[in-house]
C-alpha atoms as an extended CHARMM CRD file, in Angstrom:
* protein
*
        80  EXT
         1         1  MET       CA             -0.1450000000        0.0240000000        0.0490000000  PROA      1               0.0000000000
         2         2  PRO       CA              1.3200000000        3.4570000000       -0.9250000000  PROA      2               0.0000000000
         3         3  ILE       CA              1.9630000000        5.3680000000        1.5690000000  PROA      3               0.0000000000
         4         4  PRO       CA              0.8850000000        9.3880000000        1.2380000000  PROA      4               0.0000000000
         5         5  THR       CA              1.8250000000       12.2640000000        1.1280000000  PROA      5               0.0000000000
         6         6  GLY       CA             -1.2500000000       14.7270000000        1.7600000000  PROA      6               0.0000000000
         7         7  GLY       CA             -2.8120000000       16.0990000000        4.3780000000  PROA      7               0.0000000000
         8         8  TYR       CA             -4.5470000000       14.5830000000        7.7490000000  PROA      8               0.0000000000
         9         9  ARG       CA             -7.4510000000       13.4610000000        5.5270000000  PROA      9               0.0000000000
        10        10  GLU       CA             -4.3040000000       11.0520000000        3.5640000000  PROA      10              0.0000000000
        11        11  VAL       CA             -3.1150000000        9.8920000000        6.4510000000  PROA      11              0.0000000000
        12        12  ALA       CA             -6.8890000000        9.0720000000        8.4220000000  PROA      12              0.0000000000
        13        13  GLU       CA             -7.8620000000        6.7670000000        5.6000000000  PROA      13              0.0000000000
        14        14  ASP       CA             -4.5440000000        5.2130000000        5.0150000000  PROA      14              0.0000000000
        15        15  LEU       CA             -4.4390000000        4.4510000000        8.7470000000  PROA      15              0.0000000000
        16        16  ALA       CA             -7.8160000000        3.6090000000        8.5660000000  PROA      16              0.0000000000
        17        17  ALA       CA             -7.3740000000        1.1560000000        5.4790000000  PROA      17              0.0000000000
        18        18  ARG       CA             -4.1060000000       -0.2080000000        7.3850000000  PROA      18              0.0000000000
        19        19  ILE       CA             -6.5530000000       -1.0930000000       10.5580000000  PROA      19              0.0000000000
        20        20  LYS       CA             -9.2590000000       -2.7820000000        8.5210000000  PROA      20              0.0000000000
        21        21  THR       CA             -7.0490000000       -4.8770000000        6.6140000000  PROA      21              0.0000000000
        22        22  GLY       CA             -5.7720000000       -6.7840000000        9.5540000000  PROA      22              0.0000000000
        23        23  GLU       CA             -1.9290000000       -4.5870000000        9.1410000000  PROA      23              0.0000000000
        24        24  TYR       CA             -2.5470000000       -2.9710000000       12.8990000000  PROA      24              0.0000000000
        25        25  ALA       CA             -4.7270000000       -5.3830000000       14.5690000000  PROA      25              0.0000000000
        26        26  PRO       CA             -7.0090000000       -5.0640000000       17.4470000000  PROA      26              0.0000000000
        27        27  GLY       CA             -5.6180000000       -4.3110000000       20.5780000000  PROA      27              0.0000000000
        28        28  GLU       CA             -2.4820000000       -3.5260000000       19.1140000000  PROA      28              0.0000000000
        29        29  ARG       CA             -0.3320000000       -0.4810000000       20.0720000000  PROA      29              0.0000000000
        30        30  LEU       CA              0.2290000000        1.9110000000       16.7610000000  PROA      30              0.0000000000
        31        31  PRO       CA              3.7910000000        3.8040000000       16.3370000000  PROA      31              0.0000000000
        32        32  THR       CA              4.1160000000        7.1200000000       18.2810000000  PROA      32              0.0000000000
        33        33  TYR       CA              3.0880000000       10.3400000000       16.7400000000  PROA      33              0.0000000000
        34        34  LYS       CA              7.0400000000       11.2190000000       16.1000000000  PROA      34              0.0000000000
        35        35  GLU       CA              7.3570000000        7.9020000000       14.3070000000  PROA      35              0.0000000000
        36        36  LEU       CA              4.1750000000        7.8270000000       12.3200000000  PROA      36              0.0000000000
        37        37  ALA       CA              5.6520000000       11.7230000000       11.0500000000  PROA      37              0.0000000000
        38        38  ASP       CA              8.1500000000       10.5390000000        9.7760000000  PROA      38              0.0000000000
        39        39  LEU       CA              6.8000000000        7.6020000000        7.6920000000  PROA      39              0.0000000000
        40        40  TYR       CA              4.1640000000        9.8100000000        6.5660000000  PROA      40              0.0000000000
        41        41  LYS       CA              6.6630000000       12.5590000000        6.1260000000  PROA      41              0.0000000000
        42        42  VAL       CA              4.1860000000       15.2610000000        7.1740000000  PROA      42              0.0000000000
        43        43  SER       CA              4.1010000000       17.2180000000       10.6770000000  PROA      43              0.0000000000
        44        44  VAL       CA              3.1810000000       15.4230000000       14.4500000000  PROA      44              0.0000000000
        45        45  THR       CA              0.2750000000       18.2070000000       13.8220000000  PROA      45              0.0000000000
        46        46  THR       CA             -0.9400000000       16.4480000000       10.6480000000  PROA      46              0.0000000000
        47        47  VAL       CA             -0.5350000000       12.8860000000       12.5160000000  PROA      47              0.0000000000
        48        48  GLN       CA             -2.4510000000       14.5640000000       15.2680000000  PROA      48              0.0000000000
        49        49  ARG       CA             -5.6890000000       15.6300000000       13.5010000000  PROA      49              0.0000000000
        50        50  ALA       CA             -5.6480000000       12.4930000000       10.9410000000  PROA      50              0.0000000000
        51        51  ILE       CA             -5.7070000000       10.2140000000       15.0410000000  PROA      51              0.0000000000
        52        52  ILE       CA             -8.8980000000       12.7230000000       16.0350000000  PROA      52              0.0000000000
        53        53  VAL       CA            -10.3520000000       11.4430000000       12.8560000000  PROA      53              0.0000000000
        54        54  LEU       CA             -9.8960000000        7.7690000000       13.4980000000  PROA      54              0.0000000000
        55        55  GLN       CA            -10.8350000000        8.1350000000       17.6700000000  PROA      55              0.0000000000
        56        56  THR       CA            -13.8130000000       10.4630000000       15.9220000000  PROA      56              0.0000000000
        57        57  GLN       CA            -14.9610000000        7.3130000000       14.0660000000  PROA      57              0.0000000000
        58        58  GLY       CA            -13.9090000000        4.5140000000       16.6660000000  PROA      58              0.0000000000
        59        59  LEU       CA            -10.8530000000        2.6530000000       15.6060000000  PROA      59              0.0000000000
        60        60  VAL       CA             -8.2370000000        4.2160000000       18.0300000000  PROA      60              0.0000000000
        61        61  VAL       CA             -7.8980000000        4.5530000000       21.3660000000  PROA      61              0.0000000000
        62        62  GLY       CA             -5.1410000000        7.1260000000       23.0140000000  PROA      62              0.0000000000
        63        63  LEU       CA             -4.2950000000        6.4450000000       26.4390000000  PROA      63              0.0000000000
        64        64  GLN       CA             -2.4900000000        9.0470000000       28.0940000000  PROA      64              0.0000000000
        65        65  GLY       CA              1.0660000000        9.3410000000       28.8710000000  PROA      65              0.0000000000
        66        66  ARG       CA              0.6350000000        5.4580000000       27.8010000000  PROA      66              0.0000000000
        67        67  GLY       CA              0.2740000000        6.2920000000       23.6270000000  PROA      67              0.0000000000
        68        68  LEU       CA             -2.1350000000        4.7020000000       20.7850000000  PROA      68              0.0000000000
        69        69  TRP       CA             -3.9020000000        1.5230000000       20.5270000000  PROA      69              0.0000000000
        70        70  VAL       CA             -6.2680000000        0.1270000000       17.7300000000  PROA      70              0.0000000000
        71        71  ALA       CA             -9.3910000000       -0.3010000000       19.1660000000  PROA      71              0.0000000000
        72        72  GLU       CA            -10.5940000000       -3.7040000000       20.6710000000  PROA      72              0.0000000000
        73        73  GLU       CA            -13.5000000000       -3.8370000000       19.6750000000  PROA      73              0.0000000000
        74        74  LEU       CA            -13.7120000000       -2.1720000000       15.5970000000  PROA      74              0.0000000000
        75        75  PRO       CA            -17.5610000000        0.3440000000       14.6290000000  PROA      75              0.0000000000
        76        76  ARG       CA            -18.6180000000       -2.6620000000       12.2880000000  PROA      76              0.0000000000
        77        77  ARG       CA            -19.9900000000       -1.5700000000        8.6460000000  PROA      77              0.0000000000
        78        78  SER       CA            -23.6550000000       -0.7900000000        8.2340000000  PROA      78              0.0000000000
        79        79  PRO       CA            -25.2000000000       -2.5040000000        5.4030000000  PROA      79              0.0000000000
        80        80  SER       CA            -25.5380000000       -0.2990000000        2.5250000000  PROA      80              0.0000000000
């Protein structure tokens, strides 16, 4: 999967796709903001905004002082 080089929405979409395909499994710790910023070649602020999107979607949980984690129960897709 190519790494996007754009804004926070693209980073959020890519991380969401990685979570949904199991690259980052439920309950697994995600890389730090700094590591994600380096991976996506964006600022830490951009990563923070992307993580907020993922938290709103119920995909990621942030634990103060402990890091970012993939939610243990991922939201189900609603039938189309």
